[in-house]
N, C-alpha and C positions, 0 to 999 in steps of 0.2 A: 154282635158287639165286637167280636174279634176283627171282623172286616172293617168296622167303623174305626177301631183303634189303629189298625194298620193304615187306613186311609188318612187318618189324622196325623199319624207319624210321617207319612209321605208328604203331606201338606206342610207340616212343621219343618221337615228337612228342606223342602223346596223353598220355604220363606226364610228360614234362618241359616241353613247349611250351604245352599247354593251361593249366596253372596259371599260367604266366608271362603268358599272354594274358589270363586272367581277372583276374589281379592288376593288369595295366596298365589294363584297363577299369574296375576298382574305383577305381584311383588317379585316372583321368580324372573319374569321378563325384565323388570326394572333392575334387579340385581345383575342379570347378565349384561344389560346395557352399561351399567356403572362399572362392571369389571372390564368391559371393552375400553371404556374411557380411561380407566385407571392404567390399563396396560399400554394404551397409546401415550399417556403422559409419562409413564416410566420409560418408554422407548425414546420419547423426545428428550427427557432428562439424561438418558444414557448417551444420546447423540451430542448433547451440549457438553457433557463431561468429556467425551472423546475429542470434541473441538477444542476445549480448554487444554487438554493434554497435548494436542498437536500444536497449539499456540505456544505452550510452555516449551515444547521441544524445539520449536523454530524461533524462539525469542532472539537468538543470536542472528538469524537471518533477517528478522524484522529490524533489528538494530543496524545491521549492515546496510539494508536498503534505505533506512532513514538517514544514514550518513552519506549515501550515494546521492540521494535526492532529498535534501533536508526540508523541513517544514517551514523554514524562514528564509528570507532573501539572503541574508548573510554576506553582504557586499564586502565588509571588512575582512571576514574570514577568507573570502575568495581572493581579494587583493593580496593578503599575506601569503596565501598558498602560491599564487603566481610569482610573487617576489621571491619566495624561498626556492622555487623551482629554477628561476633565472639565476639565482646565486649559486645553486648547485651545478649548473651547466656552464657557467662562465659567460653566459650571454648577458648583454646589458639591456635592461628595460628602460626605454626612453620615453614611452608614452603608454598610458592605459586609459581607455574610454569605455564606460559601461552604460548600458541603457536597458530599459525593460520593454517588453512587447505589449503595448497597450491594446492591440487588436483582440487578444484572447483573455480578457479579464475574467470571463465567466468560467473558464476551464480550470480544472484542479492543478494541472501541470503548467507552471509559469516559466518563462524564459528570461534569462538575463543575457543580453548580447554583449560581447566583449570584443574590443578591438585593441590589439597590442602593437606598439612600435618597438622593435627589437633590433639590436646591432650585435653582430658576432660572426662567427664562421659557420660554414655549412654543417660541419660536424657538431658544433654546439647546438644548432637548430634541430638536428636529428635527435640529439640527446634530450633537448627540451621537449620535443614531441613525444618521445618515449616516456618521459616522466609524467607528462600530462595524461598519457594513456594509462599509466599505472597508478595515477592519483586516485584516492578513495572517492572523491566527488566526481560525478560524471560531467565531463566537459567535452563537447563536440567541436572539433576544429573543422571548418568547412571551406576556408579559403586562406591561401598563403601567397603573398606577392613578394618577390625578391628583386632588389635593385642593388647596384654597386655603389659604395661610398665614393665620394669625390675627393677624399683626403689625399691619397697617394696611390701610385701604381704598384708599389711593393707590398702593401698590406692587402690581406685577403678578407678584410672586413666587409660584410654585406649588411644591407638594411632589409629588415623583414617587416611585413604588415601581416599579422595573423588575426583572422576573424574567427570567433568561436561562440558557442552558446553554452551556458550553464543553466541548470534547471533547479527549481524548488517547487514544493507542493503548497497549495493554499488549503488551509484547514477550514472546512465549512461546518 
């Protein structure tokens, strides 16, 4: 009878106890897996918070870059900037021609080509180029042609043709 009860107890444990034991070990594995997922998510959230903090710390740099290469074409702003620079240098703006670069419409960085007709002295041209270089908006001067005015021999006025590129970003 004792052996029969012991055998019955072993069979009952095997039928009822083993599935509970297996289930608890599966739950332990699932809990470990979920803890790994949770720690990975916490790590990702920490990295996002760090990136947000870096962005907040560099917000001034982002604002400067957006003013150097603005998000809009801003032709009127560009014309007024060039006119203000010519007034500061004493050089006379006789002509301004602007055009876009239609070849690169798919790219993010767009180009506005600028051709300026200027009259003044060599010294005023160097001051003009210095102010263009120090201007907040990025303008690349790539060609300068100089000719003498036919007005008189005593004046030192020169005619300048300045070709440059200004840039803006297209927001997609």
